[in-house]
C-alpha positions as CSV (number, residue, x, y, z in Angstrom):
1,M,16.3,-26.5,-3.3
2,K,15.3,-25.0,-6.6
3,H,18.0,-22.4,-7.2
4,T,16.1,-19.5,-8.7
5,F,18.7,-16.9,-9.6
6,T,21.9,-18.4,-10.8
7,A,23.3,-19.3,-14.1
8,A,25.6,-22.2,-14.1
9,T,28.7,-20.2,-13.5
10,A,27.0,-18.1,-10.8
11,L,25.9,-21.3,-9.1
12,A,29.4,-22.6,-9.1
13,A,30.8,-19.4,-7.7
14,A,28.1,-19.2,-5.0
15,G,28.8,-22.8,-4.1
16,L,32.5,-22.1,-3.7
17,L,31.7,-19.1,-1.5
18,I,29.4,-21.2,0.7
19,L,31.9,-23.9,1.0
20,S,34.6,-21.4,2.0
21,G,32.2,-19.8,4.5
22,C,32.4,-16.4,2.7
23,S,29.7,-14.1,1.5
24,A,29.5,-12.5,-2.0
25,D,31.1,-9.4,-0.4
26,G,34.1,-11.3,0.7
27,G,33.2,-11.5,4.4
28,E,32.1,-14.4,6.5
29,A,28.7,-15.6,5.3
30,S,25.9,-15.8,7.8
31,D,23.9,-19.0,8.3
32,T,20.9,-17.0,9.5
33,I,18.6,-14.9,7.3
34,K,16.8,-12.1,9.2
35,V,13.4,-11.2,7.6
36,A,11.6,-8.0,8.8
37,Y,8.0,-7.3,8.0
38,Q,4.9,-5.5,9.3
39,K,2.3,-7.3,11.4
40,F,-0.5,-5.0,12.6
41,G,-4.1,-5.3,13.6
42,T,-6.2,-7.3,11.1
43,F,-3.2,-7.6,8.7
44,T,-1.9,-11.0,9.7
45,Q,-1.8,-12.6,6.2
46,L,1.8,-11.6,5.7
47,D,2.9,-13.1,9.0
48,A,1.3,-16.4,8.0
49,H,2.9,-16.2,4.6
50,M,6.4,-15.6,6.1
51,K,6.0,-18.5,8.5
52,Q,5.1,-20.8,5.6
53,V,8.0,-19.7,3.5
54,K,10.4,-20.0,6.4
55,D,9.5,-23.7,6.9
56,A,9.9,-24.4,3.2
57,F,13.2,-22.6,3.0
58,E,14.7,-24.3,6.0
59,A,13.6,-27.7,4.8
60,E,15.3,-27.1,1.5
61,N,18.5,-25.4,2.8
62,E,20.0,-27.6,5.6
63,G,22.2,-25.4,7.8
64,L,20.4,-22.2,7.1
65,T,18.0,-20.6,9.5
66,V,15.3,-17.9,8.9
67,E,14.8,-15.5,11.8
68,L,11.4,-13.8,11.4
69,V,11.1,-10.2,12.8
70,P,7.5,-9.2,12.7
71,I,7.2,-5.5,13.5
72,E,3.9,-4.8,15.2
73,A,3.4,-1.2,14.3
74,Q,1.1,1.1,12.3
75,Q,2.5,2.0,8.9
76,N,4.5,5.1,9.7
77,D,5.9,3.6,12.9
78,Y,6.9,0.5,10.9
79,F,8.9,2.7,8.5
80,T,10.6,4.4,11.5
81,K,11.5,1.1,13.2
82,L,12.7,-0.4,9.9
83,A,15.0,2.6,9.3
84,L,16.4,2.2,12.8
85,M,17.2,-1.5,12.1
86,N,18.9,-0.6,8.8
87,Q,21.3,1.9,10.4
88,S,23.4,-0.8,12.0
89,A,24.9,-3.9,10.5
90,A,24.1,-5.8,13.7
91,T,20.4,-5.2,13.3
92,A,19.8,-4.7,9.6
93,P,17.6,-7.3,8.0
94,D,18.6,-9.5,5.1
95,V,15.1,-9.3,3.6
96,M,12.5,-6.6,4.3
97,Y,8.9,-5.9,3.5
98,E,9.2,-2.6,1.6
99,D,6.5,-0.2,0.5
100,T,7.0,0.8,-3.2
101,F,7.0,4.5,-2.3
102,M,9.9,3.9,0.1
103,V,12.1,2.1,-2.4
104,E,13.8,5.1,-3.9
105,S,14.5,6.9,-0.6
106,D,15.7,3.7,1.1
107,A,17.9,2.9,-1.9
108,D,19.3,6.5,-1.8
109,A,20.0,6.0,1.9
110,G,22.0,2.9,1.2
111,Y,19.7,0.5,3.0
112,L,18.9,-1.7,-0.1
113,A,20.9,-3.9,-2.3
114,P,20.3,-3.9,-6.1
115,L,18.8,-7.1,-7.4
116,D,19.5,-6.9,-11.1
117,E,22.2,-9.6,-11.2
118,Y,19.6,-12.0,-9.7
119,T,16.6,-11.0,-11.7
120,E,18.5,-11.3,-15.0
121,A,19.1,-15.0,-14.3
122,W,15.7,-15.7,-12.7
123,D,13.5,-17.5,-15.2
124,E,10.3,-16.4,-13.4
125,W,11.0,-12.6,-13.7
126,D,9.3,-12.6,-17.1
127,M,6.0,-13.6,-15.4
128,F,5.8,-10.1,-13.7
129,Y,4.0,-7.3,-15.5
130,D,6.3,-4.5,-16.7
131,N,4.4,-1.8,-14.7
132,A,4.8,-3.9,-11.6
133,K,8.5,-4.3,-12.2
134,S,8.8,-0.5,-12.4
135,A,7.5,-0.2,-8.9
136,G,10.7,-1.6,-7.6
137,L,13.0,0.7,-9.6
138,S,15.1,3.5,-8.1
139,S,16.3,6.6,-9.8
140,D,19.6,4.9,-10.9
141,G,17.5,2.5,-13.0
142,K,18.3,-0.6,-10.9
143,T,15.7,-2.9,-9.3
144,Y,15.6,-2.9,-5.5
145,G,12.3,-4.6,-4.8
146,I,10.3,-7.6,-6.1
147,P,6.5,-6.8,-6.1
148,M,4.2,-9.0,-4.0
149,G,1.0,-7.6,-5.5
150,T,-0.7,-4.3,-6.1
151,D,-4.0,-2.7,-5.1
152,T,-6.6,-0.1,-6.1
153,R,-9.0,1.9,-4.0
154,A,-12.7,2.6,-4.3
155,L,-15.9,3.2,-2.3
156,W,-17.2,0.2,-0.3
157,Y,-20.9,0.6,0.6
158,N,-23.4,-1.4,2.7
159,K,-26.2,-2.4,0.4
160,D,-28.6,-3.2,3.3
161,L,-28.1,0.3,4.8
162,F,-28.5,1.9,1.4
163,E,-31.9,0.2,0.8
164,Q,-33.1,1.1,4.3
165,A,-32.2,4.8,3.5
166,G,-33.9,4.6,0.1
167,L,-30.7,5.0,-1.8
168,P,-30.2,3.1,-5.1
169,V,-28.4,-0.2,-5.3
170,P,-26.2,-0.7,-7.2
171,W,-24.8,2.8,-6.4
172,E,-23.1,4.7,-9.1
173,P,-22.0,8.1,-7.9
174,A,-20.9,10.4,-10.8
175,T,-19.5,13.4,-8.8
176,W,-18.2,14.2,-5.3
177,E,-21.5,15.9,-4.7
178,D,-23.3,12.6,-5.3
179,V,-21.1,11.0,-2.7
180,L,-21.7,13.7,-0.1
181,D,-25.5,13.7,-0.9
182,A,-25.6,10.0,-0.2
183,A,-23.8,10.5,3.1
184,A,-26.3,13.3,4.0
185,T,-29.2,10.9,3.2
186,I,-27.7,8.2,5.5
187,K,-27.3,10.8,8.2
188,A,-30.9,11.9,7.9
189,K,-32.5,8.4,7.6
190,L,-30.2,6.4,9.8
191,P,-28.8,8.7,12.5
192,D,-27.0,5.9,14.4
193,V,-24.9,5.0,11.4
194,V,-21.6,6.8,10.5
195,P,-22.3,7.9,6.9
196,L,-18.9,8.1,5.3
197,N,-15.3,7.3,6.3
198,V,-12.3,8.9,4.5
199,Y,-9.1,8.3,6.4
200,S,-7.7,11.7,7.5
201,G,-5.2,13.3,9.8
202,K,-1.6,12.7,11.0
203,A,-2.4,9.5,13.0
204,Q,-3.3,7.7,9.8
205,G,-0.1,8.6,8.0
206,E,0.0,7.3,4.4
207,A,-3.5,5.8,4.7
208,A,-4.8,9.4,5.0
209,A,-2.5,10.9,2.4
210,M,-3.0,8.2,-0.3
211,Q,-6.3,6.5,0.5
212,G,-8.0,9.7,1.5
213,F,-6.5,12.9,0.1
214,E,-4.9,11.7,-3.2
215,M,-8.1,9.8,-4.1
216,L,-9.7,13.2,-4.2
217,L,-6.8,15.3,-5.6
218,Y,-6.2,13.1,-8.7
219,G,-9.9,13.4,-9.5
220,T,-9.7,17.2,-9.8
221,G,-7.3,17.2,-12.8
222,D,-4.5,18.5,-10.6
223,T,-1.5,16.5,-9.3
224,L,1.0,16.7,-6.5
225,Y,4.1,16.5,-8.7
226,D,4.8,17.5,-12.3
227,A,6.8,14.5,-13.4
228,D,7.9,16.1,-16.7
229,A,9.3,19.3,-15.1
230,K,10.4,17.3,-12.0
231,K,8.8,19.9,-9.7
232,W,6.3,19.8,-6.9
233,V,3.0,21.6,-7.5
234,T,2.0,24.5,-5.2
235,G,-1.0,26.8,-5.3
236,S,-3.3,24.3,-7.0
237,Q,-7.1,24.7,-6.9
238,G,-7.5,21.0,-6.8
239,F,-5.5,20.8,-3.6
240,E,-7.7,23.3,-1.9
241,D,-10.9,21.7,-3.3
242,S,-9.8,18.3,-1.9
243,L,-9.3,19.9,1.5
244,A,-12.8,21.4,1.2
245,F,-14.2,17.9,0.7
246,I,-12.5,16.8,3.9
247,G,-13.9,19.9,5.7
248,D,-17.5,19.2,4.4
249,L,-17.2,15.6,5.5
250,Y,-15.9,16.2,9.1
251,Q,-17.2,19.6,9.9
252,G,-20.6,18.7,8.3
253,G,-21.1,15.7,10.7
254,L,-21.0,13.2,7.8
255,G,-17.9,11.3,9.0
256,P,-16.5,9.8,12.2
257,T,-16.0,12.2,15.1
258,P,-12.4,13.7,15.1
259,E,-11.7,11.5,18.1
260,Q,-12.6,8.4,16.2
261,A,-10.9,9.5,13.0
262,L,-7.6,10.3,14.8
263,D,-7.5,6.9,16.6
264,K,-4.5,5.0,15.1
265,N,-6.7,1.8,15.2
266,I,-9.6,3.2,13.2
267,G,-8.6,1.0,10.2
268,N,-8.9,-2.1,12.2
269,I,-12.1,-0.9,13.8
270,V,-13.7,-0.1,10.4
271,A,-12.8,-3.5,9.0
272,S,-13.5,-5.8,12.0
273,E,-16.4,-3.9,13.7
274,W,-18.1,-1.0,11.9
275,L,-18.6,-2.6,8.5
276,P,-19.6,-6.1,9.6
277,Q,-21.9,-4.6,12.3
278,G,-23.6,-2.2,10.0
279,K,-22.3,0.9,11.8
280,L,-20.7,2.5,8.8
281,A,-22.4,3.0,5.4
282,I,-19.6,4.1,3.0
283,N,-15.9,3.6,3.3
284,L,-13.2,4.8,0.9
285,D,-10.7,2.0,1.2
286,G,-8.5,-0.5,-0.6
287,S,-9.0,-3.7,-2.6
288,W,-7.5,-5.7,0.2
289,L,-10.3,-5.0,2.6
290,S,-12.2,-8.2,2.1
291,G,-9.1,-10.2,3.1
292,T,-10.1,-9.5,6.7
293,W,-13.5,-11.2,6.1
294,L,-12.4,-14.4,4.4
295,E,-12.3,-17.6,6.3
296,T,-8.6,-17.1,6.7
297,G,-8.9,-13.5,7.8
298,T,-8.9,-12.1,11.3
299,A,-12.7,-11.2,11.3
300,P,-14.4,-13.8,9.1
301,W,-17.8,-12.5,7.8
302,P,-19.5,-15.1,5.5
303,E,-22.1,-12.7,4.3
304,W,-19.7,-9.9,3.4
305,N,-20.2,-10.3,-0.4
306,D,-24.0,-10.2,0.0
307,V,-23.9,-7.0,2.1
308,M,-21.0,-5.0,0.7
309,G,-21.0,-3.3,-2.7
310,Q,-18.2,-1.4,-4.5
311,A,-18.3,1.7,-6.6
312,P,-15.5,3.6,-8.3
313,M,-14.6,6.9,-6.6
314,P,-15.9,9.6,-9.1
315,T,-13.9,12.5,-10.3
316,Q,-14.8,15.9,-8.7
317,N,-17.3,17.0,-11.4
318,G,-17.7,13.8,-13.4
319,D,-15.0,14.8,-15.8
320,E,-13.2,12.1,-17.9
321,P,-12.2,9.5,-17.1
322,G,-15.1,9.6,-14.7
323,A,-13.4,7.9,-11.8
324,N,-10.1,7.8,-10.0
325,S,-8.1,5.3,-8.1
326,M,-4.6,5.1,-6.5
327,S,-2.3,2.1,-6.7
328,G,0.6,1.2,-4.6
329,G,1.8,-2.1,-3.4
330,W,4.7,-3.7,-1.5
331,T,7.8,-5.5,-2.4
332,L,10.4,-7.8,-0.8
333,A,13.8,-6.1,-0.8
334,M,17.3,-7.2,0.1
335,G,19.2,-5.4,2.8
336,S,22.5,-3.9,1.6
337,K,24.2,-5.1,4.8
338,S,23.2,-8.7,4.4
339,K,26.1,-11.1,5.0
340,N,24.5,-13.8,2.8
341,K,22.9,-12.0,-0.1
342,D,22.6,-15.2,-2.2
343,A,20.6,-16.9,0.5
344,A,18.5,-13.7,1.0
345,W,17.7,-13.7,-2.7
346,D,16.7,-17.4,-2.6
347,F,14.3,-16.6,0.2
348,I,12.8,-13.7,-1.8
349,A,12.5,-15.9,-4.9
350,L,10.9,-18.7,-3.0
351,A,8.4,-16.4,-1.3
352,L,7.4,-14.9,-4.6
353,D,7.4,-17.9,-6.9
354,K,4.1,-18.8,-8.7
355,D,2.5,-20.9,-6.0
356,N,3.5,-18.7,-3.0
357,S,2.6,-15.5,-4.8
358,Q,-0.8,-16.9,-5.6
359,S,-1.4,-18.2,-2.1
360,Y,-0.5,-14.8,-0.6
361,D,-2.4,-12.7,-3.2
362,I,-5.6,-14.8,-2.5
363,A,-5.2,-14.6,1.3
364,A,-4.4,-10.9,1.4
365,S,-6.8,-9.9,-1.5
366,Q,-4.0,-8.6,-3.6
367,I,-4.3,-7.8,-7.3
368,A,-1.8,-10.2,-8.9
369,V,1.3,-8.8,-10.6
370,R,2.3,-12.1,-12.2
371,S,0.5,-13.0,-15.4
372,D,0.5,-16.7,-14.5
373,V,-1.3,-15.9,-11.2
374,S,-3.8,-13.4,-12.6
375,E,-4.8,-15.9,-15.3
376,D,-5.1,-18.9,-12.9
377,P,-8.7,-20.0,-12.6
378,D,-8.2,-20.7,-8.8
379,Y,-7.1,-17.1,-8.3
380,Q,-9.9,-15.6,-10.4
381,A,-12.5,-17.7,-8.5
382,A,-11.1,-16.9,-5.0
383,N,-12.6,-13.5,-4.5
384,P,-15.7,-12.0,-6.2
385,T,-14.2,-8.5,-6.0
386,F,-11.0,-9.2,-8.0
387,G,-12.7,-8.4,-11.3
388,F,-14.0,-5.0,-10.1
389,F,-10.7,-3.9,-8.5
390,S,-8.7,-5.1,-11.5
391,E,-10.9,-3.1,-13.9
392,I,-10.3,0.2,-12.2
393,V,-6.5,-0.2,-12.8
394,A,-7.4,1.7,-16.0
395,V,-8.1,4.9,-14.1
396,T,-5.4,4.5,-11.4
397,N,-2.6,6.9,-10.5
398,F,0.6,6.4,-8.6
399,R,2.4,8.4,-5.9
400,P,5.4,10.4,-7.0
401,A,8.4,8.1,-6.9
402,T,10.8,10.5,-5.3
403,S,12.8,10.5,-2.1
404,D,11.0,13.7,-1.0
405,Y,7.6,12.1,-1.1
406,G,7.6,10.8,2.5
407,K,8.0,14.4,3.9
408,I,5.4,15.8,1.5
409,S,3.0,13.1,2.4
410,S,3.4,14.0,6.1
411,E,2.6,17.7,5.3
412,I,-0.6,16.5,3.5
413,T,-1.8,14.8,6.6
414,I,-1.1,18.0,8.7
415,A,-3.2,20.0,6.3
416,M,-6.0,17.4,6.4
417,E,-6.1,17.4,10.2
418,A,-6.1,21.2,10.4
419,V,-9.2,21.3,8.2
420,M,-11.0,18.3,9.7
421,T,-10.7,19.7,13.2
422,G,-11.7,23.2,12.1
423,Q,-8.4,24.8,13.0
424,Q,-7.8,26.2,9.5
425,S,-9.9,26.8,6.4
426,P,-9.1,24.8,3.3
427,A,-7.4,27.9,1.8
428,E,-5.3,28.5,5.0
429,A,-4.2,24.9,5.2
430,A,-3.4,24.8,1.5
431,A,-1.2,27.9,1.9
432,A,0.6,26.4,4.9
433,Y,1.2,23.2,2.9
434,D,2.7,25.3,0.0
435,E,5.1,26.9,2.4
436,A,6.1,23.6,3.9
437,V,6.8,22.2,0.4
438,V,9.0,25.1,-0.4
439,R,10.9,24.5,2.8
440,I,11.4,20.8,2.0
441,V,12.4,20.9,-1.7
442,G,13.4,24.6,-2.3
443,E,11.4,27.1,-4.3
444,E,13.3,26.2,-7.4
445,N,11.9,22.7,-7.3
446,T,8.2,23.9,-7.2
447,T,5.8,25.1,-9.9
448,S,2.5,26.9,-9.6
């Protein structure tokens, strides 16, 4: 096979280790590489990608076997199951699909192996954009994940429904009020249509915290975390205002019912039923959404590009830069307990070489993180929304890259759910969130 990481001396050393049946750590090398990843609902593109790479890897590496471990779970449940696997050498994966916001906490927990010795010798590493590389870094400055792609988020809207309701197409909302006004018009003119979906509540996990709440918060001028002071922000007006938007949406009858919104499968229902069937007018969602509707997706919809429009999510009052987005992305990481790290790296490098990265990015509607992919005419022509979602990278924000973020994110979803169900006012839920943040990080690590 094409050895992607080694300099000549490293290749020789690795070869000696393989011949002697030893791993780089001095133990007995395994001839099976275990690869764990998420497979859930309409998101099947990664499963197809892993099967393709497994076949290619085994064909090029006689004697080595790839054991695929697709974890069929919603996002937060996936994190939990992956953490359980990582606690034992007997179950820990050699390669894992790792969300960028989990890299630091999982590296701190000792689940991940640093990749710097491999990337330094990998001639394709220079093809990755520097900001994408930083997504795989931990606090010790080492690289623990190789990015597969990134994403941005915006408003998807049904142009046919907008025209039926007398709303302008193309739609260019300038403030939150414009968004809620359009939803109110849809409710008045098309009462059988859900006007606006913003993921919210504990059941949606990170989809609610990042795709829902933080898409609002970072448009207020406030933030979750003061990166310069390294402190979590409490008592912010933007936090309370963002909760008020959630309250207006759900308590105002402009969104799904609480029962619908708290269904763990709502993301799949939105993508495969509500939008194609014209049952939802506006959806705050990710750049990957159209991957479901491609020929290779789980719910092909040939007319999707004629029906669906995209608009940037405006800032609260139209203040500069005028719009907000959030970016994340996923990586492939190596397990620290792997008994054949060299082979694990070769699998990662093969899965994310130019051709395989491009194939996956097109199938999953990912924004490319390799320059040779993003500049490829076939990639640019593959999806008519790639240009729109790439342009809003200019106004995007990223989640705090700290090991506390997962707990903080969970508290955000609790506050959202309290407001969307009417159990607390935005001010009460914001105050409860502040108390939770102090409990998690300590008052000395907060700022108001």
